[in-house]
TIDRENLUM-36787 format. One record per atom (N, C-alpha, C): x negated, y, z negated. Coordinates in steps of 0.02 Angstrom, whole numbers, plus 50000, padded with zeros to 5 digits. Each point is the difference from the previous one (the first is absolute). Example, Ala and Ser with C-alpha at 12.3 -4.5 7.8 and 13.67 -1.06 7.14 Angstrom:
493404971649610;500455005950000;499555006050000;500185005350036;499585005949997;500395005549963;
This chain:
514704887950774;499814993349978;499884995650060;499544995149994;499844995650056;500584995250012;500204999250064;500564995750019;499754992950008;500374995149972;499824993050005;500484996450047;499814993750017;500434995950043;500684998949966;499994998749934;500624998949963;500445006250002;499705005949995;500395006250003;500315001050069;499654998050053;500275000650068;500604995350007;499944993949974;500564995350006;500615002349961;499895004449952;500555002549960;500355006050031;499745002550055;500315005750033;500674997950031;500475004550001;500674998450027;499964997950073;499585003550038;499954998750071;499734992950013;499584997549956;499734993250008;500484994949971;500305001549944;500474995449970;500594998650046;500165004650044;500544999050049;499854994350047;499374998250007;499814994550044;499984993349965;500224999749936;500014993749962;499314996750000;499495003349970;499324997250001;499944993649959;499594995450025;499854993749965;499244999249999;499724999149941;499274999249994;499834992750013;499654998750055;499814993350019;499334997949970;499575004849987;499344998449973;499725006249966;499524998949954;499655005649967;500425003849950;500474996649968;500415003549951;499595002949943;499424996949984;499585002549946;499575006050022;500035001850064;499595005550026;500425006150018;500615000449975;500445005450020;499815006849969;499525000049952;499785006449971;499435003150040;499854997150058;499495002950043;500215007150021;499545004750000;500185006750024;500075000350076;500475004050023;500115000950072;499715006750020;499514999950043;499675006250022;500375003350058;500324995750043;500345002750060;500454994550028;500445001950046;500444995150033;499824999850074;499954993950026;499814999150071;500514995450033;500315002350054;500484996150039;499664997550063;499994993450011;499654997450059;500264993150017;499974998450065;500204993450025;499414996650035;499405002649990;499424997250033;499784993649965;499694995650037;499794993649972;499395000949954;499565004750017;499405001149959;499975007349979;500045001249935;500015006949973;499345001749964;499524995650002;499395000949960;499665006750015;500015002250063;499655006150018;500415006349983;500644999049982;500435005849988;500105001449925;499804995449958;500125000849928;499355001849963;500085003849947;499425002049959;500044997149929;500574996949984;500094997149934;500535003749960;500434996249966;500515003149959;500645001650037;500064998150064;500605001650038;500554994849987;500625002450002;500594995750000;500224999350074;499984994050026;500144998850072;500744998150008;500345003450045;500694998450018;500014997050070;500334994350007;500024996750065;500644995950007;500184998450062;500584995750012;499794992950017;499354998549998;499764993250011;499904998250072;500055004850046;499904998450071;499294997750014;499535001649958;499304998450012;499864992649992;500424996449961;499884992849991;500594995650019;500595002950008;500584996150023;500164994249954;500124994150031;500204994349961;499434995049988;499375002450009;499414995749990;499725001049930;500024994649960;499735000449932;499255001450001;499654997050050;499275001150005;499855007350016;500395002850047;499905007150018;500165004549940;500544998249963;500195003949942;499454999949947;499704994049989;499464999449951;499395004150021;499844999850066;499445004050025;500135007449992;500635002050011;500195007149994;499925002349927;500254996149954;499955001849928;499275000049977;499614995250025;499294999949981;499645006250025;500195002450059;499695006250026;500175006049958;500645000449978;500205005549956;499624999849933;499954993949974;499644999249936;499275002250007;499684998050055;499305001850011;499925007550008;500495003350029;499975007250011;500165004049937;500214996549946;500145003449937;500695002949994;500484997550038;500685002549996;500284998849930;500415004749975;500304999249934;500544994750002;500404999850052;500564995250007;500275000550071;500434995250017;500335000250065;500744998749989;500425004050034;500734999149998;500224998150071;500314994250005;500214997450066;500774999950002;500275003450050;500735000150008;500224994350045;500334994949969;500254994250038;500734998849980;500455001450045;500714999049987;500184992650005;500604998349982;500224993149997;499954996350066;500105003450059;500014996450064;499294998050021;499485002049963;499314998250017;499744994949950;500364994549994;499834994949950;499314996950013;499834998850063;499354996950017;499425004549979;500075006550014;499485004749980;499945000249924;500584999849966;499995000149927;499654993949971;500134994150031;499674993949977;499245000450010;499795002750056;499285000750013;499685004749949;500345005649985;499745004749951;499974996949931;500514996149980;500004996949934;499434995049994;499874996250053;499454995149999;499325003549993;499925005550037;499365003749996;499925003549933;500565002549972;499965003549936;499804995549943;500134993450007;499854995349946;499254999949984;499595001750048;499274999949989;499705007050002;500425005150005;499755007050005;499795002649931;499535004750001;499765002949938;500125007649998;500575002150025;500225006949995;500774999849996;500315005249973;500735000149997;500324999750070;500444995250009;500374999250063;500745000649984;500335005050029;500715001249985;500404999450065;500564996449996;500454999350057;500635004249987;500215003750051;500635003849997;500534996050038;500544998749966;500534996050031;500485004350042;499995006549988;500435004450039;499585005450033;500255002450055;499645005050038;500045006949966;499435003449998;499965006849974;499615004350048;500025006549989;499635004650044;499305001149970;499494997550035;499315000749974;499805007249993;500265004450044;499815007049996;500225003149934;500574997749974;500225002649936;499544997649943;499804993750004;499534997449950;499355004050002;499755001050060;499375003750008;500075007149972;500555003350015;500115006849978;500035000449924;500394995649969;500085000249927;499344998449964;499684994650023;499384997949967;499455005350007;499925002750061;499485005050010;500145006349959;500655001849996;500175005849960;499794999049928;500134994049974;499824998649930;499244999649990;499664997150049;499274999649994;499695007050000;500225004250046;499745006850004;500185003949937;500624999149976;500215003349938;499574997849942;499844993549998;499574997549947;499305002950005;499755000750061;499345003050009;499995007349979;500545003650018;500055006949978;500025000449924;500374995349970;500054999949927;499324998749968;499614995550031;499334998749974;499565006150006;500055003450058;499605006150009;500205005349949;500665000849990;500245004949952;499764998349930;500034993549983;499784997749935;499255001349991;499624998450052;499285001149997;499845007449992;500395004350036;499895007249994;500175002449930;500544997349971;500195001949932;499454998249950;499754993850006;499474997849954;499375004250010;499845001350063;499425004250015;500075006949968;500585003050006;500115006749972;499964999849924;500264994749969;499994999549927;499275000049975;499594995850029;499314999449974;499565005750024;500165002950058;499645006050021;500125005749952;500635000949979;500175005349953;499664998849932;499984993749979;499664998449937;499265001750005;499694998650058;499305001650009;499895007649999;500445003750034;499935007350002;500105003049931;500424996949959;500135002549933;499494997649950;499494996450024;499484997249956;500314995849944;500494995950019;500344995749952;499514995249967;500134998449938;499584995449963;500094992850022;499564995849977;500024992950018;500664996849978;500205001349938;500614996949975;500615002250040;500025006350020;500575002550038;500054996650068;499434998850032;500004996650065;500234992849992;499764996649948;500204993049989;500744999749983;500255004649960;500725000249984;500425000950062;499795004450045;500395001350060;500004993950046;499454996650006;499984993950040;500474994849972;500024999349935;500454995249968;500735001850013;500165006449998;500695002250013;500204998450072;499565001350047;500164998650071;500084992650013;499634995949964;500034992850010;500514996649956;500235003749948;500464996949951;499684993749972;499355000349987;499624994249977;499415002449959;499704995749958;499415002149962;499405001050044;499585004849981;499385001550037;499445000949949;499424997250015;499435000449955;499395002450039;499645004849970;499365002350027;499454997249956;499544996250029;499444997249962;499345002350030;499474999849958;499335001850025;499644993950027;499375000850017;499634994550030;499894994249953;500085001149935;499934994649951;500664996949981;500525001850036;500684997449988;500295002549934;499765005749977;500295003249941;500555004750024;500565000249964;500575004150020;499855007349986;500015004150053;499895007249993;500675003649988;500524997950036;500665002949992;500514994950025;500615000449975;500524995450022;500685003149991;500474997650040;500715001949994;500384993449999;500314998249944;500304993349994;500624998950041;500345005550020;500634999150037;500504996249958;500324995050029;500514996249962;499704994549956;499334999250002;499674994649962;499745002749933;500104996549945;499725002149936;499245000550005;499705005449973;499275001050006;499604994049974;500234997049945;499614994449972;499994994050048;500544999150038;500024994650049;499575001650061;500015006350019;499625002150059;499254999449988;499765002049942;499285000549987;499724994049963;500404995249982;499764994349962;499474996150040;499414999049968;499454996250031;499835002850069;500005006650006;499945003250065;499344998450036;499445000549963;499354999050034;499944993150032;500214994849964;499964993350028;500444999350062;500615002549995;500464999550057;499745004050059;499745005949987;499765004350054;499384997050033;499554997149961;499404996950029;500194994150044;500514996349980;500224994350040;500255002350068;500395005450001;500245002750063;499425002550042;499525003249967;499425002750036;499624994350034;499904994649965;499644994350030;500394997150057;500674999649992;500424997350053;499945004150063;499995006849991;499955004450058;499344999250036;499474999449961;499344999450031;499944993650041;500374994949979;499964993850037;500464999750059;500465004750006;500485000050054;499785004450057;500475001050047;499865004050059;500185007149985;499535003749969;500145006849979;499585004950039;500315005750017;499625005150038;499485003249955;499545003750031;499475003149961;500245005949959;499515003649969;500185005549957;500415005350036;500475002849964;500435005150029;500594997250037;500114993349996;500564997050035;500655001649965;500574999250035;500655001149967;500114995149945;500525001249961;500164995549946;500124993050028;499724995149967;500044993150025;500274995549947;500424995150019;500284995549950;499494994849980;500064997649939;499564994749977;500234997449933;500114993449995;500194996949937;500585003549967;500535001250039;500625003149975;499925007449981;499485003350025;499905007149986;499925003950065;500195006349999;499815004750052;499485004749969;499515001950039;499465004149972;499675004150055;499695005449979;499625004150048;499395002849964;499435000550033;499405002749967;500075007549990;499685002549948;499995007249985;499285002350003;499885005150040;499325002350011;499854999850075;499465003250019;499835000550071;499404995850017;500084995450048;499444996150025;499654996249944;499345000949996;499604996549950;500105002949930;500375005649995;500115003249935;500664997949969;500264994250019;500624997649969;499884998849926;500465002549960;499904999449927;500594996649965;500514997950037;500554996649967;500504997250049;500554997549973;500554997250041;500665002449972;500475001150046;500695001549981;500404993850015;500354997449950;500304993550005;500745000349985;500394996350039;500704998749984;500074992449990;500024997849937;500064992849989;500664997450028;499974994450036;500594997150031;500085002450071;500364996150040;500125001650070;500745001550012;500155004850044;500705001350019;500324993950032;500665000250004;500374994250026;499934999050075;499885005350037;499984999550073;499355002950028;499864998250062;499405002550033;500035007650008;500595002550018;500075007250011;499915003849935;500274997249944;499915003349935;499274999949979;499654994550015;499284999649985;499615005250040;500205001050063;499655005050042;500105007049972;500625001549979;500135006649972;499635000949933;499994994849959;499655000549936;499255000950011;499734996750050;499295000850017;499855007150021;500465002950039;499925006950022;500005004849940;500464999049953;500035004349940;499364999349959;499774993849990;499384999049962;499405003250034;499974999450066;499445002850036;499985007649993;500585003250008;500025007349993;499855002149928;500244996249952;499845001649930;499254999149987;499714994850029;499284998949992;499595005750030;500235002550058;499655005850030;500065006249956;500595001149971;500095005749956;499554999449939;499924994049973;499564999049943;499275001250019;499814998050060;499315001250024;499885007550006;500485003650028;499945007350006;499975003249931;500414997449954;500005002649932;499304999449969;499694994250009;499344998949971;499485004750031;500035000750067;499535004550033;500115007249979;500645002049993;500155006949981;499745001549930;500104995349954;499765001049932;499255000849999;499654995750039;499275000550002;499785006650031;500345001950055;499825006350033;500125005949954;500585000049965;500145005649956;499485000449944;499844994249971;499504999949946;499335002250027;499814997650060;499365001950028;499965007450016;500535002850029;500005007150016;499985004349938;500384997949949;500015003849937;499315000049968;499674994249999;499334999549971;499505004150040;500064999950066;499545004050041;500095007449986;500635002249993;500135007149986;499725002049932;500094995749950;499745001549934;499235000050000;499714995250036;499264999850005;499745006350033;500345002350052;499785006150034;499995006049954;500535000849959;500035005749954;499474999549946;499914993949972;499504999249947;499305001550027;499834997550058;499335001350028;499935007550017;500535003150021;499975007250014;499895004049936;500314997749945;499905003549937;499294999249973;499644994950023;499324998949976;499485002850049;500245003350053;499555003050048;499795007049977;499485002950031;499785006749979;500535005450009;500414999350051;500525005150013;500674997349976;500175001649938;500624997649970;500565005050015;500584997750023;500565004650012;500235003449936;500395005350008;500275003549940;500474995449962;500055001349935;500394995649956;500734999750020;500285005550022;500715000050020;500114995350059;499545000150049;500054995550057;499904992849978;499524998949955;499874993349975;500624997249966;500315004149958;500604997749963;500574998450048;500095004150050;500544998850048;499904993550037;499394999050024;499854993950037;500054993849955;499765000749938;500034994349954;500724998149983;500425005149990;500704998649985;500354996850059;499805001950061;500294997050059;499804992650006;499444998249968;499784993149999;500284996149941;500425003249960;500334996549945;499725001449931;499505004449994;499725001649934;500445005049964;500204998349940;500455004449962;499615006049973;500305006050001;499675005849968;499924998649925;499405001249974;499864998449930;499555005349969;500005000349933;499565004949968;499274998150002;499864993650013;499304997850003;499934994050046;499404999450029;499854994450044;499364996749977;500014993349998;499434996349973;499654996150055;499335001050007;499634995950048;499854993149970;500154994850038;499904993149977;499714996150057;499514995849986;499694995850051;500014992849976;500234995550044;500004992949987;499434996850039;499534997249964;499404997150030;500094992450003;500034997350060;500114992950010;499364995949988;500094994349968;499454995449990;499884996450066;499385000350025;499844997050065;500004992549997;499974997049942;500004992849994;499334997050021;500034994650040;499384996650019;499595004250049;500315004650034;499635004250049;500465005250029;499715005050030;500395005650028;500104998950074;500464995750018;500184999150070;500475005750019;499825003950053;500415005950017;500734998450013;500144994750037;500694998350015;500374998049936;499664996249957;500314997949937;500155006049957;499545004849997;500115005949958;500565004350028;500055000650065;500555003850030;500674996849984;500024993450002;500624996449984;500195001249926;499494999949957;500135001149929;500235007349988;499705004750035;500205007049993;500745000950019;500204997050058;500695000650021;500484996849950;499804994149975;500424996649950;500065004149937;499455003149978;500015004149939;500435006250010;499965003050059;500425005950015;500744998250000;500174994150028;500704997950001;500254998749929;499574996749959;500204998749930;500085006649962;499545004650011;500035006449966;500645003750019;500184999850063;500615003350023;500624997149965;500024993449995;500574996849966;500015001649926;499415000449968;499975001749929;500235007249988;499775004650042;500225007049992;500755000650008;500284996250048;500725000250011;500384997249940;499764994349974;500364996949944;499935003949936;499455003749991;499915004049939;500235007250009;500275001650059;500265006650015;499475005449994;499414998550025;499465004950004;499845001250074;499645005250014;499815001550069;499265001850002;499694998650058;499295001250007;499825000050074;499435003050016;499694999150065;499464994849992;499974995250045;499514994649993;499724998250068;499354998550002;499684998150062;499344996749984;499734996350048;499344997049992;499485005650003;499615000649947;499505005349995;499384998150039;499744994149986;499454997150037;500074992449991;499554996250030;500084992749996;500034997649928;500554996749984;500084997249933;500285004749948;500215006050020;500265004849952;500655003150027;500495000749955;500635003250016;500075006349958;500095005650032;500065006449966;500745001649988;500155002649941;500695001649982;500025006949968;500465004250024;500155006449967;500694999349970;500024998949935;500614998249964;500345006249971;500645000850015;500395005649972;500214998249929;499805004349952;500174998849930;500615004149982;500514996949971;500595003949979;499855005149946;499474998649960;499785004749948;499304997949979;499595004849981;499314998349980;499994995449940;500485000849954;500014996049940;500164992650015;500274998850059;500184993150018;499464996650041;499425003150006;499484997450043;499804992949982;499864998749937;499774993349980;500554994850007;500615001849981;500554995150005;500154998350073;499985005050044;500134998750071;499454995650029;499375001649984;499454996050025;500034992849974;500154999449936;500044993349970;500544995850034;500575003150013;500554996250030;499844998150072;499775004850040;499874998650070;499444994850008;499455001049963;499454995250006;500184993249972;500424999949948;500224993649972;500424996050048;500505003350029;500444996550048;499614998050062;499555004450022;499604998450060;499544994049987;499724999649939;499574994449983;500394993450001;500615000249973;500424993949999;500164997750071;500205004750042;500194998150069;499394998150041;499435002949986;499384998250036;499804992849983;500094998249937;499824993149979;500484994950029;500635002150011;500514995350025;500054999850076;499605004050035;500035000350073;499754993550031;500184998850064;499774994050034;499244999750000;499685005650011;499285000649994;499855004749942;499884997349940;499915004349941;499475005450012;500145006049975;499555005750009;499725002049932;499345001149999;499665002349939;499735007050013;500175004749958;499795006950010;499885003349932;499655005750002;499875004149941;500245007050015;500365003049952;500285006750010;499575005249964;499835005250036;499645005749972;500415006350007;500105003649946;500415006050000;499585006249991;500165005250039;499675006549991;500425004449953;499895006550006;500365004749957;500605002950038;500565000449966;500615002750030;499925007450015;500265002250057;499975007050021;500695002350021;500125006449993;500655002850020;500035000950076;499425000950032;499985000850073;499824993450032;500364998250052;499894993650033;499304999850032;499785005550027;499335000250031;499454999049948;500105002749939;499514999049946;499994992749978;500614997049997;500034993049982;499654995650051;500065001850065;499674996150052;499245000649993;499765005749977;499285000849990;499744995449944;500454997949956;499804995649945;499994992650019;500154998450063;500004993050020;499294997049999;499495004150013;499324997549999;499814997749929;500195004149951;499874998149930;500374993549983;500644999650020;500394994149985;499704993850034;499765000950063;499694994450036;499374997649964;499605004849976;499394998349963;500174996149936;500515002349964;500214996749939;500244992950015;500424999350052;500284993450017;499454995250020;499535002350040;499464995750023;499544998049942;499865004749956;499584998449942;500354995449952;500655001349989;500384995949954;500054992850025;499934999150066;500024993350027;499434995749976;499465003049975;499434996249974;500074998749925;500535002449969;500104999349929;500524994649985;500014997849939;500524995549976;500565004249972;500555000550040;500535004749981;500464997449946;500044993549991;500464997349950;500715001550020;500385002849953;500715001450012;500105007050029;499475003550014;500065006950025;500285000050071;500515004350012;500325000450066;499645004850047;499685005149972;499665005050041;499445003149960;499545003350035;499415002949968;499955007450018;499695003649953;499835007150012;499255000849995;499765006050017;499285001249999;499714999049929;500405001449949;499764999149931;499924992549982;500294995750040;499954992849986;499374996950029;499725003050053;499414997150032;499355002949974;500015005949974;499455003249963;499324999050033;499524996849963;499324999150026;500014995950065;500424994950002;500034995950060;500215004150061;500445004949988;500205004350055;499435004250025;499605002749954;499425004050021;499504995750039;499884994049974;499524995750034;500254997750068;500664999450007;500284998250065;499845005350052;499985006449978;499835005350047;499264999950018;499584997449954;499275000150010;499724993550027;500424995050009;499744993350014;499614999650065;500165004350050;499654999850063;499395004650001;499895003649946;499425004549996;499374995849993;499505000950043;499384996049996;499665000649932;500055005949969;499675000849936;500344995849946;500664999750003;500364995849952;499844992650011;499964998050064;499834993050015;499304998449976;499525004750009;499314998949977;499984999549924;500405004149965;500034999849928;500244993149976;500544997650030;500284993549980;499504994450013;499665000150058;499524994750016;499415000249952;499785006049981;499445000649953;500184997449931;500595001749976;500224997849934;500064992449996;500234996950054;500154992849999;499474995850036;499455003250018;499504996550041;499754993649967;499935000049935;499724994349965;500434993750005;500655000850011;500444994150003;500294998950070;499805004150048;500254999150068;499554995850042;499374999349977;499524996350041;500174992650002;500204997349943;500194993049998;500494998949943;500454995350009;500504998849948;500475005849988;500135004050054;500405006149991;500704998349977;500304994850028;500704998549984;500114998849926;499624995649969;500104998249930;499815005649954;499425003150011;499785005449956;500445006250006;500215001650062;500425005850011;500684999049967;500274994050003;500644998649968;499945000649924;499444997549972;499905000549927;499945007349979;499625003950039;499935007149984;500665003650003;500404998550051;500655003350007;500454998449941;500024993749979;500424998149943;499755003349936;499355000549992;499715003249941;500195007349996;499965003450057;500175007150002;500755001149989;500424995650027;500725000649991;500204999049927;499604996249964;500134999049928;499695005649958;499725005250032;499715005649963;499384998249962;499654994750023;499384997949967;500134995949937;500614997949988;500184996049942;499854992650015;499464997549971;499784993250014;500494994849973;500305001549942;500484995249971;500604999250046;500265005650025;500584999750046;499814996550065;499385001250025;499784996850061;499954992449991;499754997849943;499944992849986;500704996849997;500475003649971;500684997349995;500334999450069;499925005350041;500314999850067;499674994950045;499344999149993;499654995450044;499944993049973;500304998749941;499974993449970;499274997649993;499575004649976;499294998449991;499825000349926;499534995949981;499745000549932;499555006149996;499935002949940;499605006149993;499274998850018;499694994549978;499294998950019;499914999850076;500474996650034;499944999650073;500085006950032;500485003849975;500125006650028;499415004649988;499734999949938;499435004349984;499404998450045;499904993550012;499444998050042;500095002750071;500614999550027;500125002450068;499945007650004;500225003549949;499955007450000;499275002249996;499594996449961;499285001749995;499664999250069;500184994550034;499724998850067;500235005550049;500645002249991;500265005350043;499645006649987;499855001549938;499635006249983;499304999950031;499694994049998;499324999550029;500025001550075;500504997450034;500035001150072;500185007250018;500435003149959;500195007050014;499465004849977;499624998149950;499475004349975;500275005649955;500584999149971;500305005049955;500314996549941;500155003849948;500344997249941;500765000950008;500354994549991;500735000450005;500315003049939;499615001149948;500275003349940;500005007650007;499645002650050;499955007250010;500635002550036;500395004749970;500625002450032;499895003050069;499465003850009;499875003150065;499854994850053;499654994849981;499854994650047;500644996450021;500434998849951;500634996650017;500425004450047;499995006749988;500385004550044;499734999850071;499345000350007;499704999950067;500154993450035;499944994549963;500144993550030;500744999450020;500465002749959;500714999750015;500155003950064;499705005850007;500105003950062;499744996250060;499434996849993;499704996350056;500454994050019;500264996649949;500444994250014;500645002350035;500295005649977;500615002550031;499875002150072;499435003350013;499845002050068;499924993950045;499684994949974;499914994050041;500684996750014;500444999949951;500674997250010;500385003850055;500005006749994;500365004150047;499734999350070;499344999550006;499704999150066;500184993350030;500024994849959;500184993450024;500734999850023;500445003149961;500715000250019;500115004150063;499625005350007;500065004250060;499784996150062;499454996149993;499764996050057;500504994550018;500314996949948;500484994750013;500645002750031;500205006249978;500625002950026;499915002950068;
């Protein structure tokens, strides 16, 4: 523990000299860094600050002016205090010291009886060194505690709990938005600790920013009755570790800051480790999936062994599933990669919570491939419904909501055969993304039907020429309005009454518009074959437009 001036005065060897505090009684809690014995008139060049000066007063004698100059020099040099030994027969010197002490701004102590300064020096230095060793030992203990937690990949809550135990005080971990990520209440009731937390935390944050605070990565710093330390590295800081309230002493605050700083480092390592583990696991799974889709597929026994080592449970069947992400306003590569990572993380949490296992990886931009282990073929639909349902809920509730369409292939007993079905599942998912799914959680090839076939043909020049020829009469001018009317008419199966009801149009108005549409197309809309050709052309045009936008 750090030794103070008051603690030195309480030592037996000092009390034997009958100490009397002449000045600076309110400053006796100053820490003593070292003891210096000197009779020189000017000590400014010999002191570094925090020293307790022992003297017999020979430097100023019985001159009050000299005594005042001497004390002013000690104060300027940063001395913690001065102890002057003046016995009763030196009354003049004592009077000079008392007069100078009246205006001094540091603790001035007079000893009325003679003592051995060497004993004072020996005892004080022994205690200072012992305190320093104790601090080093304490720091080593704290370092070992959090190093072991890091090596054991301890969770966030475990690290926060351990910090609270070492401090015997509440500790809170918050994110960048001042939301509580984890906390250990210590002796404080949780409701009292967390009450109105965001407002209180933001106030402390503003106070720190306005004060003299070191940059990112600095040790724990006090502010508005709190100790705190940033969590994260450099510009990647993502939270703060906080101990509300300040310890009673400077030394206790220093130790608490040290504990918080080491805990904050352990939390930063924890975050990096979790990311690295997740990234390595995803890379390994992606490597196996891409290898299974290559021309040279390993033997099934090897595939099964490697897949099980990656966490895939042995199962009677494996289902290829592809999640096709909605590109939104545009396909920005960085944005899509971020969405893919977020979707993979959500999928991993869903599989864990539903007690299922799978291999998952980004198949191509905007698509996540999944090889799902089915506990039984008969449970295929129920497993898919549950996983896709929970994933949809969590995707909608994410910080950046994710919109995706799931396409499922056919379950296979061999993992390599299931991997071969990922292309079919990807085609289904991408095609289903152009449909109105309603409450459907996932799609199969039987659900996309003609649209699925046309999706395969949409880039064929002959199909494009067919669609342009069929719709040429309404593409030259007024394409938007006429094309929309034709699409609604075809979706209603040619039922004019239903079309009028959906479009809130009177029948005479609708009939007039349909007659004008027939004239421009050059075909009869009552002819079933014409309607079929037009429907195929409209679908091809839709799919081509969506492909260009995606």
